[in-house]
PAMARTI-812249 format. One line per field, with one value per residue: x, y, z of N, C-alpha, C in turn; residue number from 1. Coordinates in steps of 0.001 Angstrom, whole numbers. Atoms other than C-alpha are relative to their C-alpha. Example, Ala and Ser with C-alpha at 12.3 -4.5 7.8 and 13.67 -1.06 7.14 Angstrom:
<rs>
n_c1 = 890/-820
n_c2 = -1190/-1190
n_c3 = 0/-60
ca_c1 = 12300/13670
ca_c2 = -4500/-1060
ca_c3 = 7800/7140
c_c1 = 900/-770
c_c2 = 1200/1090
c_c3 = 0/730
i = 1/2
</rs>
This chain:
<rs>
n_c1 = 644/1192/-418/-468/1189/649/-832/223/1348/-64/-766/860/1056/-609/-297/1266/419/-889/394/1265/-304/-663/997/853/-783/-161/1259/136/-893/550/888/-809/589/223/-1069/196/-123/278/1439/530/289/-981/85/-453/219/1230/-229/-170/1316/762/672/-787/-359/336/1298/-218/-675/1069/728/-832/19/1294/7/-928/590/1275/-241/931/785/402/-302/-1019/-779/444/-764/468/-504/303/-508/-476/-1209/167/-757/52/291/-286/683/-15/330/1392/486/566/1435/579/1359/629/-698/-1454/-666/-1093/-1236/-163/-684/77/-1056/255/263/1070/1349/950/1386/693/1406/938/-638/10/1167/-353/-771/956/724/-857/6/1249/-211/-842/837/862/-865/-445/1156/514/1296/447/416/365/1456/441/669/-860/381/-410/-1267/202/1218/164/717/1209/1124/122/860/1381/330/28/-130/-576/-1442/-264/-438/-1315/-1051/-1372/-135/548/-1030/-1119/374/531/1436/646/1169/-120/-179/-1278/-480/-1197/-542/695/-559/-1415/-218/-43/1353/561/1103/-541/134/-1307/-291/855/-526/-1200/276/1069/-421/-12/-38/691/1445/382/176/1112/1241/354/1223/-66/653/443/-84/-1328/-164/711/-600/-1422/-291/-1382/-93/-998/593/35/-1303/-298/820/-556/-1275/285/410/-1258/-551/799/-59/-1357/-447/-1242/202/-218/-1391/-762/380/-643/-1438/-291/452/-235/-1201/-1209/-174/-527/-1186/307/-416/502/1351/561/1455/542/914/1196/81/606/-533/446/-1040/529/-458/523/-958/-1090/-1147/-1230/-992/-976/446/-488/846/1250/-231/19/1404/485/-604/658/1247/-358/-371/1218/-52/-1184/-1208/-1193/391/916/1349/390/1432/410/191/1443/360/-614/755/1369/45/-447/914/996/1309/985/-534/424/626/1432/602/-487/-957/-1155/-1219/-115/-1272/122/1139/429/-377/74/7/-923/-955/555/-354/-62/-509/-719/238/-1266/7/-636/778/422/-612/841/-756/715/-879/330/-106/258/60/-1272/-781/-698/481/-726/704/-497/434/-465/-368/-1358/-831/-432/508/-316/309/-189/386/151/533/1104/1103/902/-257/246/-1212/-518/-344/716/-620/511/-705/-1345/115/477/-806/-1439/-393/474/-667/-1425/-167/-156
n_c2 = 1014/-611/-1045/642/519/-1150/-420/968/-258/-1252/247/780/-889/-888/827/292/-1239/-218/946/-484/-1184/408/644/-1041/-691/895/-4/-1300/-74/801/-886/-1207/-1331/-615/-902/-1429/-759/-1429/-222/-554/1008/508/1456/598/1440/412/122/-1304/-588/943/1015/1226/409/1398/58/-332/1169/961/-505/216/1443/341/-505/817/1328/-121/-337/-960/-680/-1265/-1174/-803/-812/-156/-1024/-251/-1211/17/-1187/-964/460/1147/1074/1225/-274/1182/-27/1197/-287/250/-591/-1337/15/-1330/-47/1304/963/68/-867/723/-308/647/-698/-1330/-338/-1185/-1196/241/-420/1105/-438/78/378/-814/-737/-1373/-707/-643/-1189/-981/-514/-975/-1222/-689/-615/-1186/-1010/-549/-761/-1236/-833/152/623/-456/1091/1219/39/-717/805/313/-723/-1404/-144/354/-661/310/1271/-120/654/1376/-29/-10/1376/812/-1021/537/-239/-1298/165/643/-843/501/1034/1236/554/438/1192/981/91/-896/629/3/1298/30/1383/225/1299/1134/211/-399/-1419/-212/65/-1349/-216/-164/-1421/-651/-215/-1099/-1205/-420/-303/-999/-1359/-726/1105/-293/27/1416/503/-693/425/1360/-34/405/1254/-220/-1389/-304/80/1133/1301/45/749/-396/-210/-974/-1258/-961/-668/-801/-1215/-1015/-444/-1117/-1118/-642/-739/-1193/-918/-548/-402/704/1407/742/414/-1206/-291/1003/-246/-1267/-87/1222/782/-818/-308/1150/509/999/-666/724/527/134/107/412/-1004/472/-1017/-1272/-352/975/958/1137/-88/1145/1090/-54/-833/775/-572/929/464/-869/-1196/455/-16/-1399/-400/610/-680/-1302/179/376/-1273/-808/-1072/-854/565/-792/-1253/-782/516/281/238/-284/1184/267/797/1330/764/242/821/1363/622/846/-635/1061/1358/487/1310/-189/-227/923/1015/-87/-500/640/-353/-1314/-141/-1389/-821/-1427/-805/689/791/1199/287/1400/247/1264/570/527/345/-1058/-1229/-244/-1139/-596/-504/-515/284/-128/1343/60/1270/688/81/-1257/-421/-916/195/-752/516/-1060/510/540/-963/791/-119/1223/-97/1182/-40/1386/189/968/-647/969/1292/33/-274/1080/-653/-1271/-1062/8/1038/-528/-888/667/1164/-272/-1358/-344/805/-328/-1178/451
n_c3 = 834/586/931/1239/684/638/1130/1097/535/752/1230/894/484/1002/1172/680/668/1130/1060/554/787/1239/854/576/1027/1141/730/637/1157/1089/745/211/-150/1314/433/-202/1243/-195/111/-1240/-1014/-938/-25/-1258/-70/-672/-1427/-646/-257/-802/813/-3/1362/245/678/1407/579/294/1163/1183/270/600/1380/786/202/711/1400/603/-1040/619/-815/685/-933/-1384/-711/-1364/-645/-1439/-704/988/692/883/-647/803/1408/813/1296/843/1393/352/1245/-194/231/132/549/112/855/-130/972/644/-714/-1296/-1079/-559/-935/-809/795/962/-331/-77/81/-1279/201/-778/-1092/494/-545/-1274/375/518/-1158/-683/806/-318/-1302/198/656/-1049/-904/636/297/1361/-199/-1314/-873/720/67/1200/1012/1142/1212/-108/717/1406/505/1423/118/-806/686/-488/-1173/469/347/-1226/-1059/-1235/12/-601/-1393/6/-568/74/-1026/566/875/-840/-766/960/-221/968/603/1457/635/725/48/815/-397/616/1337/107/267/1446/554/131/-935/-1340/-356/8/1417/461/-645/735/1410/117/364/-1273/-975/-1251/274/74/-1365/-638/650/-397/-814/-1395/-389/-1369/-418/-545/-1438/-612/293/329/1222/312/1446/431/445/-1103/-119/1181/-43/-911/556/892/-863/-427/1145/270/-1132/-135/1333/295/307/-1239/-179/-334/-1378/-849/-51/-665/-1387/-755/266/-156/-1421/-750/675/1022/1240/1168/-79/1339/17/1287/562/709/1040/-424/-1320/-1003/-373/-751/-1394/-745/102/971/-351/-182/-912/-543/-1321/-1077/-10/-598/-1447/-439/-116/-1233/-1142/-108/-744/-1366/-621/7/991/-130/583/-345/-639/839/64/1386/-88/-1371/-833/-48/1170/-140/-986/462/1222/-283/-956/654/152/123/127/1324/-115/-194/1310/1008/-463/905/-640/-1311/-615/-635/-899/2/1147/-279/1216/909/-773/-605/-1393/-418/-1344/-127/-1319/-478/-1433/-793/145/1376/681/1039/1136/1180/1116/1417/547/1428/710/195/-1232/-306/-1310/-887/-1275/-1146/-1298/-915/-1313/59/724/1156/1363/747/1428/841/1406/432/1337/-9/717/609/-614/-1449/-755/-843/-1263/-2/-804/-1360/-756/-269/-1161/-1219/-382/-92/-376/-1344/-1041/-141/-861/-1381
ca_c1 = 111581/108346/110206/111917/108515/107008/109942/109411/105674/106414/108983/106529/103825/106154/107237/103620/102793/105830/104745/101204/102618/104877/101963/99808/102612/103193/99499/99528/102457/100497/98111/100105/99414/97802/100252/100580/99940/99232/95438/95060/94492/96448/97283/97833/97992/94909/96425/97179/93447/92371/91337/92478/94411/93518/89941/91221/93542/90448/88654/91574/91647/87956/88346/91339/89328/86250/86602/84972/83933/83683/84739/86695/87752/87520/88615/88349/88720/88915/89272/89836/92738/92830/93834/92896/92867/92619/91764/90937/90707/87278/85266/84380/80760/78706/75002/73992/76616/80245/82656/85233/87854/89252/90584/90649/93348/93678/93567/90760/87374/84583/80891/78774/75454/72702/75168/75220/71825/73328/75800/72938/71005/73995/73986/70353/71307/74020/71520/69183/72043/73063/69516/69100/66176/64074/62773/62284/58582/58503/56267/58076/56084/57065/60409/58890/56316/56949/55330/52298/49994/50765/48955/45801/45962/46559/45870/47001/50578/50225/50898/54215/57117/60900/60627/58438/61222/63896/61984/60930/57283/56395/53835/55100/54879/58317/59820/63406/63790/61211/62894/66598/68036/68444/64698/63015/60143/62427/61809/65542/66007/63096/64547/67846/66244/63412/63668/62877/64030/62589/59197/59155/59574/57098/54516/54604/51214/50671/49989/49486/48944/52308/53520/51612/53732/57488/58580/62304/62635/65324/62869/62728/66454/66661/63793/65340/68715/67182/65610/69144/70281/67409/67615/71406/71707/74550/74617/74645/78179/79512/77599/78973/82538/82376/80522/81417/84232/86754/86210/87137/90004/88228/89946/88425/84745/82742/79003/76836/75318/71805/70909/69768/72010/70471/72971/72095/72183/70408/73379/76581/78719/82322/84753/87934/87292/89502/87275/84154/85661/86154/82460/81681/84105/82484/79182/80813/82197/78613/79467/82824/86139/89464/87708/85521/81760/80717/77224/75249/75224/71439/71163/73591/71614/68198/69059/70724/67980/65506/62344/60581/61051/61077/60016/56617/56061/58071/60132/62785/65257/65725/69251/67932/65671/65302/65457/66165/66783/68434/70387/69737/69836/70840/71296/73915/72932/76041/76598/78793/76164/74183/75681/73558/74793/73648/74926/74875/74263/74380/73667/76465/77744/78836/78651/79728/78802/79175/79024/79156/79340/82653/83950/84129/83749/83619/83761/83164/83108/82051/80805/77714/75572/74150/75437/74493/76960/79154/80330/78055/79289/77089/78786/82177/81002/79203/81582/84956/85016/82813/84267/87768/87118/88402
ca_c2 = 49171/51072/53933/51504/49945/53359/54202/50994/51698/55261/54052/51525/54193/56569/53738/52840/56469/56654/53527/54897/58183/56417/54293/57392/59117/56049/55940/59648/59188/56605/59376/62185/65799/67593/69638/73278/75534/79217/78721/79966/76666/75923/72214/69909/66244/64378/63655/67324/68163/65178/62835/59214/58355/54684/55372/56887/53935/51725/53950/53767/49985/49791/51953/49913/46708/48063/47902/50749/52587/55776/58037/60884/62918/63178/66264/66929/70324/70323/73443/75489/73369/70942/67620/65007/65009/62053/61819/58989/58946/59079/60037/63710/64711/67716/68347/64760/63105/62006/64356/61714/63276/61760/63155/63920/65674/68633/71184/69599/71281/68929/69228/69948/68918/70003/71006/74134/74986/75756/78141/79844/80148/81909/84375/85162/85774/88182/89978/90361/91489/94158/95443/94376/92254/93552/90257/86623/87272/89386/88130/86460/88229/91634/90989/89925/92568/91639/88286/89611/88130/84709/85761/86376/82777/81408/84008/81651/82288/85788/84409/82816/84210/83865/81834/79303/78889/78562/75845/73949/74734/76716/74187/74570/71520/70583/67283/66766/63218/61049/61443/61677/65190/64736/64213/67390/66861/66867/70125/70803/70366/72733/75239/75323/75572/78029/81488/82894/80302/82106/82664/78945/78226/80864/79538/76040/75234/74846/71359/72734/76060/77748/76949/73703/70903/70207/69157/69224/70768/72703/75324/76933/77704/78986/81400/83002/83053/85323/87408/88046/89066/91497/92960/93466/94116/91609/88239/85540/84260/87826/88445/85210/86052/89613/89052/85486/83664/86517/87155/83611/83105/80926/81849/79216/78512/77437/78091/76723/79465/79027/82067/85704/86336/83336/81137/77635/77901/74684/72507/72007/74632/73342/74021/72499/70361/72599/75498/73493/73134/76906/77420/74963/76671/80037/78673/76996/80486/81802/83960/85382/84877/86103/88770/90013/89600/87932/86742/87867/85422/85804/84478/81631/80578/80911/79285/76236/75632/72873/74479/71192/67421/66126/62682/64133/64690/62068/58901/60099/61440/58890/60170/63516/64496/68199/70851/74566/77214/74824/73093/69523/68272/64989/63832/61140/58901/58150/56374/59246/61814/62651/65033/67372/68268/70413/69873/70695/67572/66750/63872/61304/61867/65526/66775/69691/68773/70944/69451/72489/70412/68922/71996/69856/70411/67291/67319/64349/64159/61041/59598/57585/59198/56200/53354/52304/53604/51096/53508/56390/59765/59303/56041/57753/60345/58014/55041/56772/60565/61094/58106/59451/62569/61917
ca_c3 = 147959/147455/145812/143387/142576/141890/139641/137628/137278/136152/133627/132197/131941/130111/127814/127053/126280/124029/122147/121769/120536/118032/116807/116320/114462/112320/111426/110665/108293/106307/105208/103600/104472/101494/99448/100416/97404/96858/96909/100476/102238/105378/105508/108460/109374/110518/113906/114571/114453/116535/113719/113763/110568/111039/109949/106725/106193/106416/103924/101489/101856/101074/97968/96820/97211/95398/91638/89688/92844/90744/93612/92028/95030/98817/100766/104497/106168/109970/112087/108940/107680/104774/106332/103743/99935/97590/93888/91508/87728/86122/83063/82720/82371/81251/80621/81135/78970/79031/77269/76281/78546/81720/85022/87958/89931/92237/89414/87392/87368/88387/87557/90654/89078/91498/94218/92046/93531/96939/95306/93477/96740/98283/95384/96100/99717/98602/96355/99348/101603/99109/98632/95022/96203/99105/100422/99464/100070/96909/94138/91255/88573/89990/88294/84986/83972/80333/81057/82932/80287/81752/84920/82926/81759/85270/88006/90817/89736/91140/94635/93604/95681/95639/98847/97042/94492/97191/99045/95880/96583/93464/92253/88691/86446/85148/84017/82872/84194/82433/79046/78037/77884/74131/73655/72311/74763/77809/79692/80127/76377/75760/78243/76334/72902/73686/72139/75583/78183/81218/79627/78868/82600/83763/81311/82792/84339/88060/89391/92923/94630/95386/98899/99365/97855/97861/94357/93580/90106/88235/87013/90471/90622/87064/87605/90694/88944/86364/89133/90446/86946/86496/89993/89978/86227/86045/84342/87007/86348/86511/89739/91201/90305/91626/94891/95825/94072/93844/97543/98631/96195/93626/90373/88099/87609/84604/84297/81499/79292/77915/75813/76105/79137/80893/82746/83936/87724/88710/87767/85811/87504/87374/90228/91564/94667/96823/95800/96605/100072/100273/99636/102414/104783/104015/105313/108294/109043/108704/105705/106744/104931/106305/108331/105461/105494/102198/103128/106162/109055/109117/105572/106253/109311/107700/104380/105951/108520/107699/106352/105652/105662/102073/103287/104121/100400/98523/98949/96471/99028/101825/102481/103797/106668/105900/103191/103519/100903/98415/101190/102387/105987/107562/111145/111692/114591/116636/119990/121131/120182/117066/114521/112425/108959/106072/102582/98890/96849/93164/90824/90698/94238/94305/97871/100033/103604/106680/110189/112507/115692/114558/112716/109563/105834/103660/99858/97610/93836/91990/88700/89640/86959/85189/87363/90881/93428/95231/97906/98835/100081/103126/104105/103761/106270/108682/108615/108432/108802/111849/113778/113165/115246/118758
c_c1 = -1211/377/492/-1185/-735/773/-203/-1351/0/710/-840/-1096/526/279/-1258/-498/832/-353/-1275/227/639/-996/-883/739/181/-1268/-190/840/-493/-925/737/-783/-221/1099/-390/226/-282/-1492/-643/-299/1213/-181/553/-226/-1316/185/74/-1330/-916/-807/919/303/-398/-1337/143/791/-1031/-810/790/30/-1302/-71/905/-588/-1294/259/-1094/-886/-492/29/1123/861/-630/915/-638/676/-455/653/651/1240/-307/875/-23/-418/422/-827/160/-416/-1473/-356/-638/-1401/-504/-1368/-550/697/1513/655/1070/1342/43/764/-29/1188/-361/-411/-1070/-1325/-907/-1418/-686/-1407/-860/590/153/-1120/324/847/-945/-835/824/53/-1281/121/840/-816/-958/829/345/-1162/-495/-1400/-431/-257/-302/-1512/-533/-585/919/-335/250/1273/-145/-1283/-266/-753/-1301/-1209/-189/-879/-1474/-458/-147/231/643/1507/360/477/1400/1075/1380/195/-562/1023/1134/-292/-608/-1505/-770/-1299/38/238/1267/535/1210/645/-651/572/1472/114/-19/-1379/-606/-1139/455/-8/1344/426/-794/455/1201/-301/-1092/579/95/-53/-798/-1504/-489/-269/-1214/-1345/-422/-1222/264/-673/-520/121/1383/11/-641/693/1488/192/1327/185/965/-594/51/1295/244/-867/611/1401/-182/-519/1238/566/-755/135/1359/547/1390/-348/463/1453/884/-266/716/1489/322/-288/257/1382/1289/311/654/1145/-263/237/-506/-1397/-587/-1497/-454/-947/-1199/-187/-635/416/-536/1129/-667/525/-602/976/1126/991/1196/958/1054/-458/502/-846/-1413/112/6/-1433/-608/534/-622/-1293/263/382/-1171/180/1209/1215/1172/-367/-948/-1362/-421/-1514/-405/-171/-1476/-434/574/-809/-1380/-35/400/-852/-1040/-1358/-1114/718/-468/-711/-1493/-738/361/962/1292/1308/165/1271/-32/-1188/-459/464/-219/-157/1057/1174/-748/473/63/558/638/-161/1274/-93/559/-764/-322/664/-913/871/-944/955/-616/206/-394/54/1399/855/808/-568/952/-765/681/-580/492/477/1393/962/597/-653/473/-440/202/-388/-11/-659/-1111/-1231/-1002/177/-290/1310/386/429/-660/769/-448/669/1434/-22/-313/923/1471/306/-447/667/1457/238/3/-287
c_c2 = 584/1049/-605/-515/1126/461/-916/254/1261/-192/-763/878/930/-762/-295/1220/259/-913/458/1199/-376/-645/1034/740/-860/-33/1293/79/-842/820/1321/1282/578/1005/1453/712/1465/301/496/-1009/-245/-1515/-512/-1498/-279/-19/1336/686/-992/-995/-1213/-433/-1431/-139/312/-1099/-1069/419/-237/-1481/-407/455/-847/-1376/27/436/927/673/1366/1194/755/809/33/1034/230/1268/-44/1209/983/-411/-1241/-1133/-1307/357/-1208/55/-1332/396/-303/684/1357/61/1433/-107/-1390/-993/65/806/-727/277/-771/907/-964/180/1278/1208/-192/545/-1228/552/-208/-564/861/606/1469/802/725/1244/1092/605/1038/1322/798/692/1264/1124/640/864/1371/895/-63/-617/338/-1157/-1228/-195/765/-965/-163/866/1498/258/-267/646/-293/-1299/5/-663/-1439/-73/22/-1413/-873/917/-510/203/1342/-87/-602/968/-629/-1121/-1329/-672/-602/-1314/-1079/-216/924/-575/-39/-1414/16/-1418/-101/-1337/-1178/-371/388/1493/298/-5/1402/299/69/1492/718/279/1186/1332/540/455/1052/1353/880/-1042/276/58/-1450/-554/633/-447/-1416/47/-410/-1359/101/1488/271/-54/-1202/-1341/168/-867/519/100/1124/1347/1056/802/929/1249/1019/431/1188/1206/743/838/1302/1021/697/525/-562/-1446/-835/-406/1182/386/-944/264/1236/-40/-1248/-584/803/241/-1145/-687/-1140/651/-691/-541/-1/-238/-376/1081/-659/886/1255/408/-897/-1004/-1126/68/-1098/-1171/348/1144/-927/776/-1044/-433/865/1261/-332/45/1431/489/-599/695/1377/-129/-477/1242/975/1266/894/-714/934/1379/856/-689/-143/-200/255/-1301/-361/-842/-1412/-864/-382/-969/-1442/-692/-821/703/-1045/-1347/-572/-1341/87/133/-1078/-1009/52/306/-606/369/1375/6/1449/715/1463/794/-567/-636/-1195/-142/-1492/-65/-1383/-498/-697/-336/1116/1318/264/1261/480/611/663/-103/366/-1374/-5/-1412/-596/-124/1242/552/985/-39/769/-623/992/-527/-571/931/-630/466/-1231/192/-1364/346/-1437/-52/-1025/574/-1004/-1407/91/215/-1198/511/1368/1048/-42/-1086/430/866/-786/-1110/318/1406/344/-855/385/1161/-435/1124
c_c3 = -719/-1028/-1303/-818/-721/-1218/-1187/-657/-861/-1318/-1015/-596/-1085/-1285/-798/-746/-1240/-1167/-674/-909/-1328/-949/-684/-1102/-1238/-844/-774/-1272/-1173/-894/-205/230/-1395/-336/236/-1323/303/-64/1287/1081/901/59/1323/-77/709/1515/711/293/714/-792/-112/-1433/-321/-716/-1487/-702/-357/-1213/-1279/-378/-671/-1454/-890/-313/-818/-1435/-515/1054/-463/960/-701/959/1386/659/1360/511/1456/653/-966/-760/-830/504/-784/-1413/-819/-1277/-715/-1414/-258/-1299/288/-619/-103/-658/-312/-893/238/-1115/-805/633/1321/948/1172/911/715/-837/-1065/521/22/-37/1359/-135/931/1267/-382/648/1300/-243/-476/1120/743/-762/227/1350/-92/-623/1008/951/-565/-418/-1430/15/1423/953/-832/-14/-1204/-1014/-1222/-1198/100/-783/-1504/-545/-1475/-229/805/-645/477/1242/-384/-334/1244/1204/1282/68/635/1436/104/494/-216/1015/-486/-915/825/716/-886/207/-939/-540/-1511/-518/-844/51/-919/351/-716/-1360/-7/-313/-1499/-649/-54/964/1456/344/87/-1442/-528/598/-773/-1419/-186/-389/1241/1121/1272/-204/-96/1398/675/-561/388/925/1449/178/1427/311/583/1525/658/-185/-314/-1241/-545/-1516/-334/-387/1095/93/-1181/-83/956/-418/-923/771/506/-1139/-239/1121/102/-1320/-319/-345/1190/206/359/1459/963/144/846/1498/834/-266/129/1472/761/-752/-969/-1359/-1256/288/-1411/116/-1418/-530/-678/-1222/590/1415/1114/216/788/1426/866/-22/-945/176/195/906/308/1396/1164/103/472/1522/541/175/1269/1235/210/801/1430/804/70/-830/52/-569/278/533/-803/-51/-1470/-96/1453/778/82/-1191/107/948/-531/-1180/259/1061/-760/-10/-45/-12/-1326/61/275/-1330/-1024/621/-803/716/1399/746/679/943/105/-1252/368/-1271/-953/725/583/1444/228/1419/37/1437/455/1481/872/-71/-1460/-561/-1114/-1084/-986/-1177/-1347/-613/-1465/-544/-166/1239/327/1301/657/1304/1114/1264/1058/1344/66/-730/-1255/-1293/-765/-1441/-640/-1427/-495/-1370/-79/-707/-551/554/1496/753/854/1376/-6/796/1453/844/293/1250/1264/481/251/547/1419/1076/237/962/1453/974
i = 1/2/3/4/5/6/7/8/9/10/11/12/13/14/15/16/17/18/19/20/21/22/23/24/25/26/27/28/29/30/31/32/33/34/35/36/37/38/39/40/41/42/43/44/45/46/47/48/49/50/51/52/53/54/55/56/57/58/59/60/61/62/63/64/65/66/67/68/69/70/71/72/73/74/75/76/77/78/79/80/81/82/83/84/85/86/87/88/89/90/91/92/93/94/95/96/97/98/99/100/101/102/103/104/105/106/107/108/109/110/111/112/113/114/115/116/117/118/119/120/121/122/123/124/125/126/127/128/129/130/131/132/133/134/135/136/137/138/139/140/141/142/143/144/145/146/147/148/149/150/151/152/153/154/155/156/157/158/159/160/161/162/163/164/165/166/167/168/169/170/171/172/173/174/175/176/177/178/179/180/181/182/183/184/185/186/187/188/189/190/191/192/193/194/195/196/197/198/199/200/201/202/203/204/205/206/207/208/209/210/211/212/213/214/215/216/217/218/219/220/221/222/223/224/225/226/227/228/229/230/231/232/233/234/235/236/237/238/239/240/241/242/243/244/245/246/247/248/249/250/251/252/253/254/255/256/257/258/259/260/261/262/263/264/265/266/267/268/269/270/271/272/273/274/275/276/277/278/279/280/281/282/283/284/285/286/287/288/289/290/291/292/293/294/295/296/297/298/299/300/301/302/303/304/305/306/307/308/309/310/311/312/313/314/315/316/317/318/319/320/321/322/323/324/325/326/327/328/329/330/331/332/333/334/335/336/337/338/339/340/341/342/343/344/345/346/347/348/349/350/351/352/353/354/355/356/357/358/359/360/361/362/363/364/365/366/367/368/369/370/371/372/373/374/375/376/377/378/379/380/381/382/383/384/385/386/387/388/389/390
</rs>
């Protein structure tokens, strides 16, 4: 009798497990596995990497119910495999204005806006690794002897270092937000139209002593971008292609030229979202790609560590709790344990987020340039992606 009872209990347990398994498989099948292409990504289902497809079904339902959500793309890489990929149509954008074209799909380039800054920071790290630049403690004006007269006008600039540029603590006065980009008095407009764009930036007056105040400005990135060009004797886009993008299988990239071999490196780099994810995976791998060292692990660790808390200086960035060398930080508070993330972030909702504790890379692209966002990239991560990891 007891043996028959045990057999019934065992049969019921097996049946229950089978039902649970079928339900999980059914949920998994609702979210298609990303298409396998020749771009180097291994693909897998959400369930195979321990992510619950039901959370992504809820996310899709929310997007379907939200008119004009302006999310253009969402990609998830878990354990080195692309497990989720979804695109939505949207208006294309470049240099602060709509181009009149529409997209987006897997093979469409998308503007990164200021997420470009994290790519540019990685190029500086490569330049340091390769010995083109000795140290980020080097003085900025050591690379621009032709502009030494500017130091006579404002000697305090002599203490300005590359590290000050990397941490947005240069103290340089720069404003490309108060006026439209088309306005001749906008500093970005003046940068593009100046006969010598870098001298224009170096000539900007100091509002604070270098190293004392965090002030997020495009001038910092564009100055150190030109330092890379001068030190390596390669235009920045050429340097990027040779030492970064070719190495990780990124075959298409579009940088915005300025003039005189100056390339805009504070924004407006265009990449495909799958290639944005590759850049994120490179940092999750601490600079290694398929067994080849692309960026030193020391640079990856140092540049993505929080150097300061932007909230100590400004209320402009409530979605971050730290800033490194052109990388942002955020801690997601979770009942099951907090998760620390670092991320590249750009105007409109462009994001490449790395969560090392979950072995995750998350990419979002969006079009919230001039309209309030209805669904933020951060809510996608906190409400759906992180909870899905079992």
